[in-house]
C-alpha positions in Angstrom: 60.2 -52.3 16.1 58.6 -49.4 18.1 54.8 -49.1 16.8 51.3 -47.2 17.4 50.4 -49.8 20.1 54.2 -49.9 21.8 53.8 -46.1 22.9 50.6 -46.8 24.1 51.6 -50.1 26.0 54.1 -47.2 27.8 51.7 -44.6 28.7 49.5 -47.0 30.1 51.7 -48.5 32.0 52.8 -45.0 33.8 48.9 -44.0 34.2 48.4 -42.0 30.9 45.7 -42.2 28.7 47.0 -41.6 24.9 46.1 -41.3 21.6 48.3 -41.6 18.6 47.4 -40.0 15.1 49.5 -41.2 12.0 49.3 -39.6 8.8 51.3 -41.2 5.7 50.6 -38.7 2.2 52.0 -39.5 -1.1 50.9 -36.6 -3.7 52.0 -35.6 -7.4 51.5 -32.2 -9.0 52.1 -30.2 -12.1 52.3 -26.5 -12.6 51.8 -24.5 -15.5 52.5 -20.7 -15.4 53.6 -18.5 -19.0 54.7 -21.3 -20.9 56.7 -22.9 -17.7 56.3 -26.4 -16.5 56.7 -27.8 -13.2 56.2 -30.9 -11.4 56.8 -32.1 -7.9 56.5 -35.0 -5.9 56.1 -35.0 -2.1 56.0 -38.3 0.3 55.2 -37.2 3.6 54.4 -38.8 7.4 53.7 -37.5 10.4 52.8 -38.7 13.8 51.2 -36.8 16.6 50.6 -38.1 20.4 48.1 -36.6 22.5 48.2 -37.6 26.2 45.5 -36.9 29.5 45.8 -37.3 33.0 43.3 -35.7 35.3 42.1 -33.2 32.9 45.4 -32.0 31.9 46.5 -32.6 28.1 49.6 -32.5 26.3 50.7 -33.0 22.7 54.2 -33.6 20.6 54.2 -34.1 17.1 57.3 -35.6 15.0 58.3 -36.8 11.4 59.4 -40.1 13.3 57.7 -42.3 15.8 60.1 -42.0 19.1 59.6 -42.7 23.0 61.0 -39.4 22.7 57.9 -37.8 21.4 55.8 -39.3 24.1 57.8 -37.8 26.3 57.9 -34.3 24.8 53.8 -34.9 25.4 54.4 -35.5 28.5 56.6 -32.7 29.0 53.9 -30.3 27.8 51.3 -31.9 29.9 52.9 -30.6 33.1 52.1 -27.2 32.0 48.8 -27.3 30.9 45.3 -26.1 32.7 43.2 -28.7 34.4 40.1 -28.8 32.7 37.7 -31.8 33.8 36.4 -32.2 30.7 39.2 -33.1 29.0 39.3 -36.5 28.1 40.3 -38.8 25.3 36.9 -40.4 23.7 36.3 -44.1 24.1 36.5 -46.6 20.9 33.4 -47.3 18.7 32.7 -49.2 16.1 33.7 -47.2 12.7 31.1 -48.4 9.7 33.8 -48.1 7.0 32.5 -46.1 3.8 33.5 -47.5 0.4 34.6 -44.6 -2.5 37.0 -42.8 -0.3 39.9 -44.8 -1.9 41.0 -45.7 -5.4 44.2 -47.3 -6.6 44.5 -45.9 -9.7 45.8 -42.1 -8.1 48.6 -44.3 -6.8 50.3 -43.8 -10.1 49.3 -40.6 -10.8 52.0 -39.5 -13.5 50.4 -39.6 -16.9 47.2 -38.5 -16.0 48.3 -35.6 -14.1 50.4 -34.5 -16.9 47.5 -35.4 -19.3 45.2 -33.0 -17.2 47.7 -30.3 -17.3 48.5 -30.2 -21.1 44.9 -30.8 -22.0 44.2 -26.6 -21.1 47.7 -25.8 -23.1 46.9 -23.4 -26.2 43.1 -23.2 -26.0 41.6 -20.7 -28.9 40.8 -17.4 -27.7 41.6 -18.1 -24.3 44.7 -16.9 -22.1 45.6 -19.5 -19.7 47.5 -18.0 -16.9 48.4 -21.0 -15.2 47.1 -24.7 -14.8 47.7 -26.7 -11.7 46.8 -30.3 -11.2 47.4 -32.7 -8.1 46.5 -35.9 -6.8 47.2 -37.2 -3.3 47.1 -40.7 -1.8 47.2 -41.2 2.3 46.4 -42.7 4.8 45.2 -42.0 8.5 45.4 -44.1 11.5 44.5 -43.3 14.9 44.7 -45.3 17.8 44.7 -45.1 21.5 44.5 -46.4 25.0 40.9 -45.7 25.4 39.8 -48.5 22.4 40.3 -46.2 19.4 41.7 -48.1 16.4 40.7 -47.1 13.2 42.8 -46.3 9.8 41.2 -45.6 6.2 43.2 -44.5 2.9 41.6 -41.8 1.0 42.5 -40.3 -2.3 42.4 -37.2 -3.8 42.5 -35.1 -7.2 42.2 -31.7 -8.0 42.4 -29.5 -11.1 42.4 -25.6 -11.0 42.8 -23.1 -14.4 42.8 -19.4 -14.6 42.2 -17.6 -18.0 41.1 -14.1 -19.2 40.9 -12.6 -22.1 42.6 -9.9 -23.9 41.8 -7.2 -26.5 43.7 -4.7 -27.1 44.3 -2.7 -23.7 41.4 -4.5 -22.2 42.2 -7.0 -20.2 39.2 -9.0 -18.6 39.3 -10.4 -14.9 40.5 -13.6 -14.3 38.4 -16.6 -14.3 39.3 -19.3 -12.2 37.5 -22.9 -12.1 38.4 -25.5 -10.0 37.2 -29.3 -9.9 38.0 -32.1 -7.1 37.4 -35.9 -7.2 38.5 -39.2 -5.5 39.6 -40.2 -8.9 40.8 -39.0 -12.4 37.1 -38.5 -14.0 37.3 -34.7 -14.0 35.1 -34.0 -17.0 38.1 -31.5 -18.7 35.5 -30.6 -21.5 33.1 -28.9 -18.5 36.0 -27.3 -17.9 36.7 -25.8 -20.6 33.7 -24.5 -22.0 32.8 -23.6 -18.2 35.9 -21.0 -18.8 34.9 -19.7 -22.5 31.4 -19.2 -21.4 32.6 -17.0 -18.3 35.7 -14.9 -19.7 33.0 -14.2 -22.9 30.7 -12.5 -20.5 33.4 -10.7 -18.8 35.4 -9.7 -21.7 32.7 -6.7 -22.3 32.0 -5.1 -19.0 29.8 -2.4 -18.1 28.4 -0.1 -15.6 24.4 -0.1 -15.2 21.6 0.2 -12.7 21.4 -3.0 -10.4 19.5 -1.2 -7.9 17.0 -3.6 -5.9 18.2 -6.9 -8.1 18.2 -10.0 -6.2 21.6 -11.6 -6.2 21.9 -15.2 -7.6 25.0 -16.6 -5.8 26.7 -19.9 -7.8 27.7 -22.7 -6.1 31.5 -21.3 -6.6 30.3 -17.6 -5.1 28.7 -19.8 -2.0 31.6 -22.0 -1.6 33.5 -18.6 -1.0 31.4 -16.7 1.2 28.9 -18.6 2.5 30.5 -21.7 3.6 33.2 -20.1 5.4 30.6 -18.4 7.5 28.6 -21.1 8.3 31.6 -23.2 9.2 32.4 -20.6 11.8 28.9 -19.9 13.3 28.0 -23.7 13.6 30.9 -24.5 15.6 30.3 -25.6 19.2 33.5 -23.8 20.3 32.1 -20.7 19.2 28.5 -21.3 20.4 30.4 -21.8 23.6 32.2 -18.5 23.6 29.3 -16.5 22.5 30.8 -16.0 18.9 27.9 -17.3 16.9 25.1 -15.1 16.1 23.0 -18.3 16.0 21.2 -19.9 18.7 19.3 -23.5 19.0 15.8 -23.6 18.0 16.2 -20.1 16.1 14.2 -19.5 13.0 16.0 -19.4 10.1 14.0 -20.2 6.6 11.2 -22.2 6.7 12.2 -23.9 3.1 15.7 -24.4 4.2 17.7 -27.3 4.7 21.8 -27.3 6.0 23.6 -30.4 6.7 27.5 -31.4 7.4 27.3 -34.9 5.7 30.9 -36.4 5.8 29.3 -40.0 4.5 27.8 -38.7 1.1 29.0 -40.9 -1.8 29.6 -37.3 -3.7 31.7 -35.8 -1.5 35.5 -35.9 -1.9 35.6 -35.1 2.0 33.9 -37.7 2.9 35.2 -39.7 5.7 34.3 -42.8 8.1 36.0 -41.7 11.1 36.6 -38.0 12.1 40.3 -37.0 13.4 39.6 -38.5 16.7 38.4 -42.0 15.4 34.9 -41.5 16.2 32.9 -43.2 13.4 30.4 -40.2 11.0 27.3 -39.4 10.8 25.4 -36.6 9.0 24.2 -33.9 11.5 21.9 -31.1 10.5 22.7 -27.6 11.0 19.5 -26.1 9.8 16.0 -27.0 8.9 13.7 -24.3 9.3 15.3 -23.4 12.5 19.1 -23.5 14.0 19.1 -27.2 14.9 23.0 -28.6 15.9 26.2 -27.2 16.7 29.3 -28.9 15.2 31.6 -30.5 17.9 34.5 -32.6 18.9 35.0 -35.0 22.3 36.0 -32.3 24.2 33.7 -29.2 22.9 30.5 -31.6 23.2 31.4 -32.2 27.2 32.2 -28.3 27.7 29.5 -26.9 25.8 26.8 -29.5 27.1 26.3 -30.5 23.1 25.6 -33.6 21.5 28.8 -35.3 20.3 28.6 -34.4 16.6 32.2 -36.3 15.9 33.3 -33.5 13.9 37.4 -33.6 15.2 39.7 -32.2 12.2 43.4 -31.7 12.0 46.3 -32.3 10.9 49.5 -34.0 12.9 50.7 -30.5 14.1 47.7 -29.5 15.9 45.1 -30.6 18.6 41.8 -31.3 17.7 39.2 -28.5 16.6 36.1 -28.8 14.5 35.3 -28.3 11.0 32.5 -29.1 8.6 33.4 -31.9 6.0 30.7 -31.6 3.0 28.3 -28.4 3.5 25.4 -29.2 1.6 22.5 -26.9 1.0 18.9 -27.8 0.3 16.4 -25.1 -0.6 12.7 -26.7 -1.3 11.5 -24.3 -4.0 13.7 -25.1 -7.0 13.5 -22.9 -10.1 15.4 -23.9 -13.8 15.6 -19.9 -14.2 17.0 -19.2 -10.9 19.7 -16.7 -12.4 16.9 -14.8 -14.9 16.6 -11.4 -13.7 19.3 -11.2 -11.3 22.5 -10.1 -10.7 24.7 -13.4 -10.9 27.8 -13.2 -8.5 31.0 -16.1 -9.3 33.2 -14.8 -7.8 34.0 -13.0 -4.3 37.4 -11.4 -3.3 37.5 -9.6 0.2 36.0 -12.5 2.2 38.6 -12.4 4.8 37.6 -9.1 5.9 34.1 -10.6 6.4 33.3 -10.4 10.4 32.2 -14.1 11.7 31.3 -13.2 14.7 28.7 -10.9 13.8 27.8 -12.2 10.7 28.5 -8.8 8.8 30.4 -9.2 4.8 31.5 -6.6 2.3 32.8 -8.0 -0.5 33.8 -7.7 -4.2 31.8 -9.7 -6.9 34.9 -10.0 -9.0 33.3 -12.3 -11.7 29.5 -11.0 -12.0 27.2 -10.5 -15.0 23.4 -9.1 -15.1 21.0 -12.0 -16.8 18.0 -10.6 -17.9 16.9 -13.6 -19.4 17.7 -13.0 -23.0 21.6 -12.0 -22.7 24.5 -11.8 -19.8 26.2 -8.5 -19.6 29.3 -8.4 -17.4 29.6 -6.2 -14.7 32.7 -4.2 -13.7 33.3 -5.0 -9.8 29.9 -4.7 -8.0 30.5 -4.6 -4.1 28.1 -6.4 -1.9 27.3 -5.8 1.9 25.0 -8.0 4.0 24.7 -10.6 7.1 24.6 -14.0 6.5 21.9 -14.7 8.6 19.9 -12.3 6.7 20.9 -14.0 3.5 20.2 -17.1 4.9 16.6 -15.4 5.7 16.1 -14.4 2.2 16.7 -16.9 -0.4 13.9 -17.4 -2.6 14.9 -20.5 -5.0 17.3 -22.7 -6.0 18.9 -24.5 -9.1 19.9 -28.1 -9.5 22.3 -28.9 -7.4 26.7 -29.3 -7.7 29.7 -29.6 -6.0 32.3 -27.1 -5.4 35.4 -28.1 -3.2 33.4 -28.9 0.7 29.8 -27.1 -1.0 26.9 -29.0 -2.7 24.6 -26.6 -3.5 22.5 -25.3 -6.1 22.8 -21.7 -7.7 21.2 -19.7 -4.9 18.6 -16.5 -5.5 18.5 -14.3 -2.3 16.5 -10.8 -2.1 17.3 -8.2 -0.1 21.2 -8.2 -0.5 23.0 -4.1 -1.1 24.6 -3.7 -4.6 27.2 -0.9 -5.2 28.5 -0.5 -8.5 
């Protein structure tokens, strides 16, 4: 029977280094929109074979493991450019994490339907759509260089969008999402948060906000700050001079930013990266810029420490990505939002320029918090630069998780506001 090890044996016999990435997943989702409910189940499987010889790399993928896939990879290797830094990483011991897999997600049907049904027919709230999804998947990486790792992981997500309608007035859509490894999402908390935010935004106004600090909620940070940090602290972008940061650059004496792939509360935690290398915590910022993330190739090419930050699916070569981004600020405050413009959702992040760090986005869900009441604001425009934003953080609330980000609300000065 042909398996990953048969492929590696053949590759080794012809003097080629080879790696096989195997992905198997089983997902189930329920989607509700305008009273119409639909469900889908997807079972997927994919294999990627990467081959390297004399600094040349080839790659091919398929949904079926076949010797032809190795032949295709060898063919693509013939036309690649030679690069002495291209090698497959040697095998290393992996310490496996607990809490990344829960067997309950293997039979998700009742729970997924329960999550979706919970949000139907909530008083005084117009639910636009509900999507809930579960996935159980297995990742395996083996190579001729001694890598042989595999791990089962599970993932559960919930997304709900809602607004209010009063006469001809329609409030902006509020979207709340939650993720977990298992079915332990607090549905009551999601419902109350939706009610709170739709109430705030149901009566929006225009008022003077010039000179006020801005508080970015964890949700807004995940949309705006996360992608800019992910880009700027890539070792590839550092090497290509596309990052606005440089090692040792002072940023903020009270700020710490880490990529933490081994956190118990991180839904994207993993024991090894997409090249089978054991994961580790990487400090990106501690007062100053510290570390740029790398996979094995870019650590060699850019002469940077290898941070085991390879990311990929079975249709691509390894790239570099943050897993769980953790932002910590030494100055904590329960009243971080008081006297500020609170921004919870932003639009237009795709128009930002990651190479300069500049952004101009719309705060689609935002309000003014004067300490006594919260007044919804009509769409405001925020302009700034990610480097300046990080330098001007002044306080933070207790942390919470939103997608790939773990951070409290961040209060920032010096953001330009136009309303």
